[in-house]
C-alpha positions as CSV (number, residue, x, y, z in Angstrom):
1,M,232.0,-91.8,23.7
2,A,231.9,-93.1,27.3
3,A,228.1,-93.2,27.1
4,V,228.3,-95.0,23.7
5,D,230.7,-97.5,25.1
6,A,228.5,-98.2,28.1
7,N,225.4,-98.6,25.9
8,A,227.3,-100.9,23.6
9,A,228.3,-103.1,26.6
10,A,224.7,-103.2,27.7
11,L,223.8,-104.5,24.2
12,G,226.3,-107.3,24.6
13,V,229.3,-105.8,22.8
14,S,232.0,-106.3,25.4
15,P,234.8,-103.8,26.0
16,A,237.2,-106.5,25.0
17,R,235.6,-106.8,21.6
18,L,235.6,-103.1,21.1
19,M,239.3,-102.8,22.1
20,E,240.2,-105.7,19.7
21,S,238.5,-103.9,16.8
22,A,240.1,-100.5,17.7
23,G,243.5,-102.1,17.9
24,G,243.0,-103.7,14.5
25,A,242.0,-100.4,13.0
26,L,245.0,-98.7,14.5
27,A,247.3,-101.4,13.1
28,R,245.9,-101.0,9.6
29,E,246.7,-97.2,9.7
30,V,250.2,-97.9,10.9
31,L,250.7,-100.4,8.0
32,T,249.7,-97.7,5.5
33,V,252.5,-95.4,6.6
34,S,255.3,-98.0,7.2
35,D,257.0,-100.8,5.4
36,P,257.9,-104.4,6.5
37,G,260.8,-104.3,8.9
38,D,260.2,-100.7,10.0
39,T,260.5,-99.9,13.7
40,I,257.2,-98.9,15.3
41,A,257.4,-97.2,18.7
42,L,254.0,-97.4,20.5
43,V,254.0,-94.9,23.5
44,C,251.2,-96.0,25.8
45,G,249.4,-94.7,28.8
46,R,247.6,-96.9,31.4
47,G,244.1,-96.5,30.1
48,N,242.1,-98.0,27.3
49,N,243.9,-95.7,24.8
50,G,247.0,-97.6,25.6
51,G,245.1,-100.8,25.5
52,D,244.2,-100.2,21.9
53,A,247.9,-99.9,21.1
54,F,248.6,-103.1,23.0
55,V,246.2,-104.9,20.6
56,A,247.7,-103.1,17.6
57,A,251.2,-104.4,18.5
58,R,250.0,-108.0,18.0
59,H,248.8,-107.2,14.5
60,L,252.0,-105.6,13.3
61,T,253.7,-109.0,12.9
62,D,256.1,-107.9,10.1
63,R,257.2,-104.7,11.8
64,N,259.8,-104.2,14.5
65,V,257.5,-103.3,17.4
66,V,258.4,-101.9,20.8
67,V,255.7,-100.9,23.3
68,F,256.5,-98.3,25.9
69,L,254.3,-98.3,29.0
70,L,254.4,-95.1,31.1
71,G,253.8,-96.5,34.5
72,R,253.8,-99.9,36.2
73,P,251.7,-102.7,34.7
74,T,250.0,-103.1,38.0
75,T,248.5,-99.6,37.7
76,I,246.9,-100.2,34.3
77,R,243.4,-98.8,34.9
78,T,241.1,-101.3,33.2
79,T,240.9,-105.0,33.3
80,V,240.6,-105.2,29.5
81,A,243.7,-103.1,28.9
82,R,245.6,-105.1,31.6
83,N,244.7,-108.4,29.9
84,N,246.0,-107.1,26.6
85,W,249.3,-106.1,28.3
86,D,249.6,-109.5,29.7
87,I,249.1,-111.0,26.2
88,L,252.1,-108.9,25.0
89,D,254.2,-110.3,27.8
90,E,253.2,-113.9,26.9
91,S,253.7,-113.2,23.2
92,E,257.3,-112.1,23.7
93,I,256.6,-108.7,22.0
94,Q,259.2,-106.2,23.0
95,T,258.0,-103.9,25.8
96,S,259.6,-101.2,28.0
97,V,258.2,-100.0,31.3
98,V,258.9,-96.4,32.0
99,T,258.6,-95.4,35.7
100,D,260.8,-92.3,35.6
101,S,260.1,-89.8,32.9
102,T,263.7,-88.7,32.7
103,D,264.6,-92.2,31.5
104,F,262.2,-92.1,28.6
105,E,264.0,-92.3,25.3
106,F,263.6,-94.2,22.1
107,D,266.1,-94.7,19.4
108,S,265.2,-94.0,15.8
109,P,261.8,-95.4,15.0
110,D,260.2,-95.1,11.6
111,V,256.7,-94.4,13.1
112,V,255.6,-93.3,16.6
113,V,252.2,-94.1,17.9
114,D,250.7,-91.7,20.5
115,A,248.5,-93.8,22.7
116,L,249.0,-91.9,25.9
117,L,245.7,-90.2,26.7
118,G,242.3,-90.5,25.2
119,T,239.1,-88.5,24.9
120,G,238.1,-88.9,28.6
121,V,241.1,-87.0,30.0
122,Q,240.8,-83.3,30.8
123,G,243.5,-80.8,31.6
124,A,247.1,-80.5,30.6
125,P,249.3,-83.7,30.6
126,R,251.2,-84.3,33.8
127,E,254.4,-86.3,34.3
128,P,255.4,-88.7,33.1
129,V,253.1,-88.1,30.1
130,R,254.3,-84.5,29.7
131,T,257.9,-85.5,29.1
132,A,256.8,-88.3,26.7
133,V,254.8,-85.7,24.7
134,E,257.9,-83.5,24.5
135,R,260.1,-86.4,23.4
136,I,257.6,-87.3,20.6
137,N,257.5,-83.8,19.4
138,D,261.3,-83.4,19.5
139,W,261.6,-86.7,17.5
140,R,259.1,-85.5,14.9
141,A,260.8,-82.1,14.5
142,S,264.1,-83.8,13.9
143,S,262.9,-86.7,11.7
144,G,260.8,-84.8,9.2
145,V,257.6,-85.6,7.4
146,D,258.8,-89.1,6.4
147,S,258.5,-90.3,9.9
148,P,254.9,-89.8,11.0
149,V,253.2,-89.7,14.4
150,V,249.9,-91.6,14.5
151,A,247.6,-90.6,17.4
152,V,245.0,-92.9,18.8
153,D,241.5,-91.3,19.0
154,V,242.9,-87.8,19.8
155,P,246.4,-86.4,20.1
156,T,247.5,-86.3,23.7
157,G,247.1,-82.9,25.2
158,I,244.4,-81.8,22.7
159,D,240.8,-81.2,23.9
160,A,238.7,-83.5,21.7
161,D,235.7,-81.1,21.9
162,T,237.5,-77.9,20.8
163,G,240.8,-79.0,19.1
164,N,242.7,-76.6,21.3
165,P,245.5,-77.7,23.6
166,A,244.1,-78.6,27.0
167,G,245.1,-77.0,30.3
168,D,246.8,-73.7,31.0
169,A,249.3,-71.6,29.0
170,D,252.1,-74.0,29.9
171,H,250.4,-76.8,28.0
172,V,252.0,-79.4,25.7
173,A,250.3,-81.5,23.1
174,V,251.4,-84.1,20.6
175,D,251.9,-82.8,17.0
176,A,250.3,-85.7,15.1
177,D,250.3,-86.3,11.4
178,R,247.6,-88.8,11.5
179,I,244.7,-89.6,13.8
180,V,242.8,-92.8,14.0
181,T,239.5,-92.1,15.9
182,F,236.8,-94.6,16.6
183,H,233.1,-94.7,15.8
184,D,232.7,-91.0,15.0
185,E,234.9,-88.0,14.5
186,K,235.3,-85.9,17.6
187,P,234.3,-82.3,17.2
188,G,237.8,-80.8,17.7
189,L,239.7,-82.9,15.3
190,A,238.5,-81.0,12.2
191,S,240.6,-78.0,13.2
192,L,243.8,-79.9,13.4
193,D,246.4,-80.1,10.6
194,A,246.3,-83.9,10.5
195,T,244.8,-86.7,8.4
196,V,241.8,-88.1,10.3
197,T,240.6,-91.7,9.8
198,V,237.3,-92.6,11.4
199,A,237.3,-96.3,12.1
200,S,234.1,-98.4,12.7
201,I,234.8,-100.8,15.6
202,G,231.4,-102.6,15.7
203,I,229.4,-100.3,17.9
204,P,225.7,-101.0,17.1
205,A,223.6,-98.1,15.9
206,A,221.3,-98.7,18.9
207,A,224.1,-97.6,21.2
208,T,223.7,-94.1,19.9
209,Q,220.0,-94.2,18.8
210,C,218.6,-95.6,22.0
211,T,218.9,-94.8,25.7
212,G,221.0,-97.0,27.9
213,P,223.3,-97.0,31.0
214,G,225.5,-94.5,29.3
215,T,222.6,-92.0,29.3
216,L,223.0,-91.8,33.1
217,L,226.7,-91.0,33.2
218,G,227.5,-87.8,35.1
219,L,224.2,-87.7,37.0
220,G,225.6,-88.7,40.4
221,R,225.9,-86.3,43.3
222,D,228.9,-84.3,44.2
223,P,230.1,-85.6,47.6
224,D,230.7,-82.0,48.7
225,S,227.2,-80.8,47.8
226,H,224.9,-79.1,50.3
227,K,221.1,-79.0,50.6
228,G,219.6,-77.5,47.5
229,D,222.7,-78.1,45.3
230,N,221.0,-81.1,43.7
231,G,217.9,-79.2,42.7
232,A,214.6,-77.8,43.9
233,V,211.4,-78.6,42.0
234,L,208.1,-76.9,42.1
235,V,205.1,-79.0,41.0
236,V,202.1,-77.0,39.9
237,G,199.1,-79.3,39.8
238,G,196.0,-80.7,41.5
239,G,192.5,-79.4,41.8
240,P,190.3,-82.0,40.2
241,Y,192.9,-84.6,41.3
242,A,195.1,-84.7,44.3
243,G,197.1,-87.9,43.7
244,A,198.8,-86.8,40.5
245,P,200.9,-83.8,41.8
246,T,201.8,-85.9,44.9
247,L,203.2,-88.7,42.7
248,T,205.2,-86.2,40.7
249,A,206.7,-84.5,43.7
250,R,207.5,-87.7,45.5
251,A,209.1,-89.0,42.3
252,A,211.2,-85.9,42.0
253,L,212.6,-86.5,45.5
254,R,213.4,-90.2,44.8
255,A,215.1,-89.1,41.5
256,G,217.5,-87.0,43.5
257,A,216.0,-83.5,44.0
258,D,216.8,-82.0,47.4
259,L,213.5,-80.2,47.7
260,A,210.0,-80.7,46.3
261,H,207.4,-78.0,46.5
262,V,203.8,-78.4,45.5
263,A,201.5,-75.5,44.5
264,C,198.0,-76.7,44.4
265,P,194.4,-75.4,45.0
266,S,193.7,-75.1,48.7
267,E,190.7,-77.6,48.5
268,V,193.2,-80.4,47.9
269,A,196.3,-79.0,49.7
270,D,195.7,-80.9,53.0
271,T,195.2,-84.1,51.1
272,V,198.4,-83.6,49.2
273,Q,200.3,-82.8,52.4
274,A,198.9,-85.9,54.0
275,F,200.5,-88.1,51.4
276,S,204.0,-87.2,52.6
277,Q,205.6,-85.0,55.2
278,N,208.6,-84.6,52.8
279,L,206.6,-82.2,50.5
280,I,206.5,-78.4,50.9
281,V,202.9,-77.5,50.1
282,H,201.8,-74.1,49.0
283,P,198.0,-73.7,48.9
284,L,196.4,-71.6,46.2
285,S,192.9,-70.2,46.9
286,G,189.9,-72.0,45.4
287,A,189.3,-75.3,43.8
288,A,191.2,-74.9,40.5
289,L,194.1,-73.0,39.1
290,D,193.2,-69.8,37.4
291,L,194.7,-66.4,36.3
292,S,194.6,-65.0,39.8
293,H,197.3,-67.5,40.8
294,V,199.9,-66.6,38.2
295,S,201.7,-63.9,40.2
296,R,202.0,-66.3,43.1
297,L,203.4,-69.1,40.9
298,T,205.9,-66.7,39.3
299,S,207.1,-65.8,42.8
300,L,207.4,-69.4,44.0
301,A,209.3,-70.3,40.8
302,T,212.1,-67.9,41.5
303,D,213.2,-70.1,44.4
304,V,213.4,-73.4,42.4
305,D,215.4,-74.8,39.6
306,T,212.6,-76.4,37.7
307,V,208.8,-76.2,37.5
308,V,206.7,-79.2,36.6
309,I,203.3,-78.0,35.6
310,G,200.2,-80.0,34.6
311,P,199.7,-83.1,36.8
312,G,196.1,-83.3,38.0
313,L,195.2,-79.7,36.9
314,G,192.2,-80.7,34.8
315,D,191.1,-79.2,31.5
316,A,189.1,-76.2,32.6
317,P,189.6,-73.2,30.2
318,A,190.5,-70.9,33.0
319,T,193.3,-73.3,34.1
320,A,194.6,-73.5,30.5
321,D,194.7,-69.7,30.5
322,A,196.7,-69.7,33.7
323,V,199.2,-72.2,32.4
324,A,199.7,-70.1,29.3
325,A,200.1,-66.9,31.3
326,F,202.7,-68.5,33.6
327,L,204.8,-70.0,30.8
328,A,204.7,-66.6,29.0
329,E,206.4,-65.0,32.1
330,Y,208.7,-67.8,33.1
331,D,212.2,-68.0,31.7
332,R,213.9,-71.0,33.3
333,R,213.3,-74.8,33.0
334,A,209.9,-76.3,32.9
335,V,208.4,-79.8,32.4
336,V,204.9,-79.6,31.0
337,D,202.6,-82.7,31.3
338,A,199.0,-83.8,31.1
339,D,196.3,-81.1,30.3
340,A,198.8,-78.3,30.4
341,L,200.4,-79.6,27.2
342,R,197.8,-78.3,24.8
343,V,198.7,-74.7,25.4
344,V,202.4,-75.1,24.7
345,P,202.5,-74.7,20.9
346,D,200.7,-71.4,21.1
347,V,202.7,-69.8,23.9
348,D,205.7,-67.5,23.3
349,T,208.0,-68.4,26.2
350,D,211.7,-68.0,27.0
351,A,211.6,-71.1,29.2
352,E,213.5,-74.3,28.3
353,V,210.5,-76.6,28.1
354,V,210.3,-80.4,28.1
355,C,206.9,-81.7,27.1
356,T,205.9,-85.2,28.1
357,P,202.8,-86.2,26.1
358,H,201.5,-89.7,25.3
359,Q,200.6,-90.1,21.7
360,G,197.0,-88.9,22.1
361,E,198.2,-85.7,23.8
362,L,200.8,-85.3,21.1
363,R,198.1,-85.2,18.4
364,E,196.1,-82.7,20.5
365,M,199.3,-80.5,20.5
366,G,199.3,-80.7,16.7
367,G,202.0,-83.4,16.2
368,E,201.8,-86.7,14.4
369,T,202.7,-90.2,15.3
370,D,203.1,-93.6,13.8
371,A,203.0,-97.3,14.9
372,D,206.6,-97.8,13.6
373,P,209.0,-96.5,16.2
374,V,211.5,-95.3,13.6
375,E,208.9,-93.4,11.6
376,R,207.5,-92.0,14.9
377,A,210.9,-90.8,15.8
378,R,211.1,-88.9,12.5
379,L,207.7,-87.3,13.1
380,V,208.5,-86.4,16.7
381,R,211.8,-84.8,15.6
382,A,210.0,-82.7,13.0
383,F,207.4,-81.5,15.6
384,A,210.1,-80.7,18.2
385,A,211.9,-78.6,15.6
386,D,208.7,-76.8,14.8
387,I,207.7,-75.9,18.4
388,E,211.3,-75.5,19.5
389,H,210.9,-77.5,22.7
390,T,212.2,-80.9,23.9
391,L,209.6,-83.7,23.5
392,L,209.4,-87.0,25.4
393,V,206.6,-88.9,23.7
394,K,205.5,-91.9,25.8
395,G,204.6,-95.2,24.2
396,R,205.8,-98.8,23.8
397,Q,209.0,-97.2,22.8
398,D,209.3,-93.6,24.1
399,V,210.8,-91.1,21.7
400,I,212.8,-88.2,22.9
401,A,213.6,-85.3,20.5
402,G,215.5,-82.1,21.2
403,V,218.8,-80.2,20.8
404,P,221.7,-81.6,22.8
405,V,223.8,-78.9,24.4
406,E,227.3,-80.2,23.6
407,P,230.4,-79.1,21.9
408,G,230.5,-79.4,18.2
409,H,226.7,-80.0,17.7
410,D,225.2,-77.9,15.0
411,G,222.0,-77.1,16.9
412,S,219.7,-79.4,15.0
413,V,217.2,-81.7,16.7
414,I,218.2,-85.3,17.3
415,T,216.2,-88.2,18.7
416,R,216.7,-91.1,21.1
417,R,214.4,-94.0,21.6
418,N,213.8,-95.6,25.0
419,R,213.0,-99.3,25.2
420,T,212.7,-99.8,28.9
421,G,209.2,-100.2,30.4
422,N,206.4,-102.7,30.1
423,P,202.6,-103.0,29.4
424,G,201.8,-102.9,33.1
425,M,202.9,-99.2,33.0
426,T,199.6,-98.3,31.3
427,V,198.2,-98.0,34.8
428,G,197.3,-94.4,35.8
429,G,200.0,-92.3,37.5
430,T,203.2,-93.7,35.8
431,G,203.2,-90.6,33.6
432,D,203.1,-88.4,36.7
433,V,206.0,-90.3,38.1
434,L,207.9,-89.7,34.9
435,A,207.2,-86.0,35.0
436,G,208.7,-85.9,38.5
437,V,211.8,-87.8,37.4
438,V,212.4,-85.5,34.4
439,G,211.8,-82.5,36.6
440,A,214.5,-83.6,39.1
441,L,216.9,-84.3,36.3
442,T,216.4,-81.0,34.5
443,A,217.7,-79.3,37.7
444,R,221.0,-81.0,37.2
445,T,221.5,-81.5,33.5
446,T,220.3,-80.3,30.1
447,P,216.6,-80.8,29.1
448,F,217.4,-83.3,26.3
449,V,219.6,-85.5,28.6
450,A,217.0,-85.1,31.4
451,A,214.2,-86.3,29.1
452,A,216.3,-89.3,27.8
453,A,217.6,-90.3,31.2
454,G,214.1,-89.8,32.8
455,A,212.5,-92.1,30.3
456,Y,215.1,-94.7,30.7
457,V,215.0,-94.6,34.5
458,N,211.2,-94.6,34.7
459,G,211.1,-97.6,32.5
460,L,213.7,-99.4,34.6
461,A,211.8,-98.7,37.8
462,G,208.6,-100.0,36.0
463,D,210.4,-103.2,34.9
464,A,211.6,-103.8,38.5
465,A,208.1,-103.3,39.8
466,A,206.7,-105.7,37.1
467,N,209.2,-108.3,38.2
468,V,207.4,-108.3,41.6
469,N,203.8,-107.3,40.8
470,G,203.4,-108.3,37.2
471,H,200.7,-106.3,35.4
472,G,199.2,-105.5,38.7
473,L,201.8,-102.8,39.4
474,V,200.6,-99.4,40.4
475,A,202.4,-96.0,40.0
476,T,203.6,-95.9,43.6
477,D,205.5,-99.1,43.0
478,L,207.8,-97.2,40.7
479,I,208.7,-94.4,43.1
480,D,210.7,-96.4,45.7
481,R,212.6,-98.2,42.9
482,L,213.8,-95.0,41.3
483,P,217.1,-94.6,43.3
484,Q,218.2,-98.1,42.4
485,A,217.3,-97.5,38.7
486,L,219.1,-94.2,38.6
487,Y,222.2,-95.0,40.6
488,D,222.7,-98.8,40.6
489,E,222.0,-99.6,37.0
């Protein structure tokens, strides 16, 4: 949901508009379980969950409303929630600021709204929230079923992914009768003994169907990480071409990998090394990859997180045989690009594979495409399900298809469309850069997320390059713009 919210904001739907819609939906639910003149106690935290309740309080004009804020108003975490608190103050709606959990009590309300913690909180509730949860549960136990508790998005103390109480054995969680959740039902809610209402709050379909800034959430570096913690990538490429594997490896470094290795035929190894002293080059005997190199590649692959195979390898039959033999033995993560793609559908591999074809290469693999991006997404999804690998199909709108590894997902293939990028990126080498970006990201996140984020970031870098160089951009223009696209978007 954090990703969806960020994508919606990028589409022009402001957090303030979403909060106003969420608060209105919450108020409508409260109205269904109360009568005019009833007392409604809204127990609020300092995040956007509380902000939704601040908005709801304004809509409950014929109810006796009191809003409890756990914490000082100056510590409300977001600007949009703080603004809605200030509106309550100016509107003369009854509020109560709770700074000491031992002082938290309410009289005999007819309905209690739990707006303490939302979906973004992990772990068991801490004070003063813990005491507030206990007070809510005590009130519900003593008041009976005629006095409901309405939770905002997810009951406080419940893990939205699993439906289980969060934290250790000493956990507490709100026992809610009703839950108003926004945009989509959270996976864990189905297991709760509560009536769940899923409220639409105006989030555009594109916020979930397309990539956006939210796709990049969670991809930053741990400040306590050490060399190698952010991924090591092995690029297997070169022979007929020396530039392609170099672009891929350099892009992997700029996309955050700590180490970039290149295994390439010895005839181009010196050329590859000359492009950058940051690369670790492993020469392979001869002029092209063949079966004699497979054992060496398998050994090198044990020391990295991800292998990117294909850039600049060429289409010799012996090279294709070597790619197939390597993938058959490899069981970790791989990004397959360029001429290596054609062998993937026929290889039985335990590797988690991301394929990055353009539409012509997709057809060579046995897939279908279409000029309409929505229909193309449907065709790509079907082909990804058939070959059981993640696909990133390049085009005017890239299509990413794969299985997201996330709680509550049923294991089916889903798609994302990427709309960053520009016609100048038809220049040679931008696909090699993309393969490097995806390779770096697969070392830190799931293949589907890596493919979606990689497409988005590569397009942003291309757009930044086009702003300077127009349609005269070249692939190397993208590489130095990758950090800004990935971390400063």
